Every structure is written in C-alpha cells, then in structure tokens.
N, C-alpha and C positions, 0 to 999 in steps of 0.2 A: 381384439383389443381396439377400443374406440379412441380415435385421436380427436382432441378438442379443437374445434375450428377457431376458438379464441386465442389459444396459446400455442397450438402446434404440438402440444405434448399429450401423451396418453394419460399423464397424471399432472395435477396442478404443481406449479413450481414458481415461486416468486421471491423477490427481495423483501424481507419482513422489516429490516432496520439497517441503518448504517451509522457509523460513528468514526470520529477521528481523534487523535491525540498528538499534541505537538510539544516539544521541549520549550523551556522558558526563554532561551536566548534568541536574538534575531540578528541577521546580517542585512544591513541596508544596501541599497544600490551604490551609494557613495562609498561605503566601506569596501565593497567589491572592487570598485575602480581604483581606490587607493592601494589595496593590497595586491592587485594584479600588477600594478606598476612597481611595487616595492619588492615583491617576492619573485616574480618571473623575470628571467634574463632574456628579454626578447627585444628585437630592434624597434626603434621609435616608430617607424611607419606601421609595423605590425601592431604595436601597442595602441596606436590611434585607431586602427581597425577594430581591435578588441573593445575599446571604449565605446565605439559606435554600436557594437553588438550589445553591450550592456544596456545602453540607452534604449535601443530599439526592442529589446526583449520585454520592456515594461514590467519587469519584476521589481517591485518597490522594496520588498523585504522577504527574507526567508528565515525559517526557524532552524536553530542548531542546538545541539546538546551542550556545546561549549562556546565561550566567547571567541570571536574571530581571531583575536590575538594569540589564543592558545592553539587554534586549529592550524594556523600556518607554521607553527614551530615543528621541527622534525621530532618524531618519536618512534621507538622500535615497534615492529609489527605486533609483538606480543602484548605491548601496552594498548595499542589501538584496538586489538581484538578483544582484550578484556573489557575495554570501554564499550565496545559493541555489545558484548554479552549483557553487561549491567543495564545499559540504557534500552536495549531491544526488549528485555524482559519488562522493564518499568513502563515503557510506552505501550507495549503490547498488552500488558495487563490493564492499563487505563482504558484503552480503546475497546478491549473485549468486554469489560464490566459495563461500560456505557452502552455498547451495542446490545448486549443481552437485556439490559434494563429497558431499552427502547422497544425491543421485540417482545417484552413480557415473558422472557424465558429465564430459566435457571441453568447453570452449567450442566446439571444432570440431564437436561432436555436435549443436549447436543449429541448427535450420533457420529459426526465426522468433523474433524478440525483440519483445515487446510492452511498452512502457514507459508508465506511468501517473503523471501528476502534474498538479496544477492550482494549486500554490502558488508558482510561479515561471516564468520564461521563459528559454529558452536555444536558440540556434542555433549549431552543430549541436546536435541534441537529445541527451538523455542516452544513448540507445542507441549513437549514433555514437562517443561518448567511450569507452564500455565495449568496443566492438569493437576500438578501438585499444589500450586498456589491457590487455585480457585475451586478445586473440588469437582472437576469433571469426573465422569464415571471411569472406572478402571478399564472398561471394555470399549471406550470411545475409540473410533478409528482415527488414524493419523496419516496425513499426507503432506510432508514438507516439500516445497518447491524452491529450488535454487537454480542459479545460472540461466534463468529465462529472461532476465532484464525487464524491460518495460512491458513485455508481453505476458508476464507471469500472472498479473491480476486477471486478465482475460481468460487465460488457461484455467485459473482457479475457478472462475465462474462456470466454465464449461464442464469441469470435472464435478462440481457441485450439482449441476443440472443432471449429468449422467448418473450420479449416485442416487438422486431422488427418483429418477425414472426406474432404477433397479430396485430401490427400496422406498416405495411410496409412503408418504406421510412423515418422513424423517426430516431432521433439521441439520443444516451444515453451517459451521462458523468458518468464515474466511478471514484471515488476519494477515495484512501486509505491513511489514516494518522495514524501512530503509533509512540508513544513516550515512548518506554519501559524503558528509563532511569528514568522516573518518578515513575515507579513501583518497583524500587530497594528496596530490603528488607535486611537490614544489619544483622538482627538476624536469618534469615532463612538460615540454612546450608544444606538444602535438595539438592540432586543432581540436580533436575530440576532448582532450583533458582540459584545455582552456575553456571551451564552451560549457563543459559539465561543471566547471568551477563557477561559472556565471549563473547557471540555471537551477541546480538542484539543492534542495534543503532536506532537513531531517523530519521524520514524522511517522505516524502509524495510522492505518485505516482498517476498520473491521466491517464485515457484512454478514448478516444472517440470511441464508437462503433456506426457505422452508417448503416442504411438500404437504404441510398441513392445510387442508382445504379451506377451513375457516380463516386461518392466518393469511393464506394466499389471496383469498377474496377480499381481505381487509388490510392489505399491505399498507404500511405507513408511507410508502413511496408512490401512493396513488394507484394501487393495483397494478404495479409495474411487474409484469411477468418477464422472466429472463429472455424468452423468445421475442417478446415485444420490444424489450430493450435492444436486442440485436437488430430487428427490422426497422425500428424507429431511426436508427443511425445508419441505415443503408448497408448493413453487414450481410455477408454471404454465408449460406449453409447453416447447419445446426451447431457449428463449433463456437459461435458467439465470440468472435474476435472483436473486442470492444476498443474504440479509440479513447485516447486520453481525455478528450473533451467531456465524455460522459461522466467520468469520475471527477473531473475538475468541477463540473456543475454541482455534483453532489457534495463535494468537499466544501465548496463555497456556501451552499445552503446550510451545511452542517455547522459552519462557524458563525452563522448569523444568530 
C-alpha cells in the first residue's frame, strides 16, 4: 500500500464543504451583563469580576433559539429536552442541506453520518431523524457522539478519516448541533457555569469529508486534506485533535 507524501494517507481524504446554521435570536454582551447581575445570587466583588470577564471575552453577541428573557426562566427538564429535540432537528437539517449543496452531493451519496451533541438527549438520535427527513439511504452508517464536549468535533473528523481509509472513495457527513442555552442553571454559581453562561451560544455546523479523488483534489476549502489540517495547526499524530480556532476561522468565513 502506497502512502501519499502530500497527505500522509494511503487514500485521498479531504474536507469537501462546510456549512453552519444559527437560530434567529441573539444575546448581546450588555444583555449578558444585565442578566448575570439579575439572575445569579453572587457577592458584589465576584459580580464585578464576572463583568470584567464578559468585557474581556470580546463576545459581542451570541445566537440563541429563544429570547434571553425566556432562557433565564426556570423550566422542567422534560420541557427543555423537548425544546432541544425540536430545534436540534431544525438547525441540523438546515446545516446539512446547505453543506451537501456546497459539496455538490445528494443525501444518497453519503455513506456515514456522524452526529455530535452533548447539550440534550434524544432517542432515536439526530441522525435517524435526518435520514427520514432528507432521504438518506436506508443502509447509511450512523455514528452518534455524545459526552465528548469540546473535543467531539475533532474526534468526529478523526473517525471520518479512519472510515475513508477503510472504505476508499466514500463520503462522510459530520453534523454538530449544540444548544447550550437550554442547559442554563440559574442556581449554579460555580465558576464553570458562570463562564459558560458568558461564552456559549446555540448553533449547528456540518462538514462533508470525502474520499473521492476528484472531490478531494478540488476541495472547496483550498484542497485542505484532513492530515494537512492537523499539521498546519501543529497537531500531533494521526488522531487529528483540532483546536477550536480552526473551526472558528471556518465558521467566520461561512457567515461572510
């Protein structure tokens, strides 16, 4: 088996297209500061420190599936999880359709669907809903990732690359949907919860990873092979553990 000097792979493997989907509502930095002071019962000195973190984070606005006034109100877990199911399917479908169109593929061309989410729970999982809604093949392989947090997207790319090495010429759809505003905890004043309340917003992102030689050589991301993606960002080994900055640059370009 010959290993390509260009990619480090025995078979071509590249990102063919990316896409994002965001909900209609936004939370501004000023709204975050107002509701932190209103909702959380924390000492004034600590509140001042949190306000400083908000300013220094330089997050001007974030997207959310609901207005902030609704987010901060207490709701039973059953309700928030039903909201997760509804909006995860909606955003996931939008990102998937856009990504497949950019890749020049149809749902029937996808051989493996990897879904990533850790902010809600649903059975059947998100991929099963999309198979029914968008008409993926009945024999498409499924790989849902949960409980991996911020590392899940990197692991999904790694598994996609492994799949294509095992099955050359195939196509993999990776879909990440996170709705962290639904996990808002008004009584949790831990540092982790306060900072997550400041930083994270709702949205979905999709990636098509292809083993098709022509598509790999003409990738919309500038012939960006997955192994090159890893090496460019100074990553170690073939597991392709990708930093957030790599995805943030793509998301920023996607929104332009």
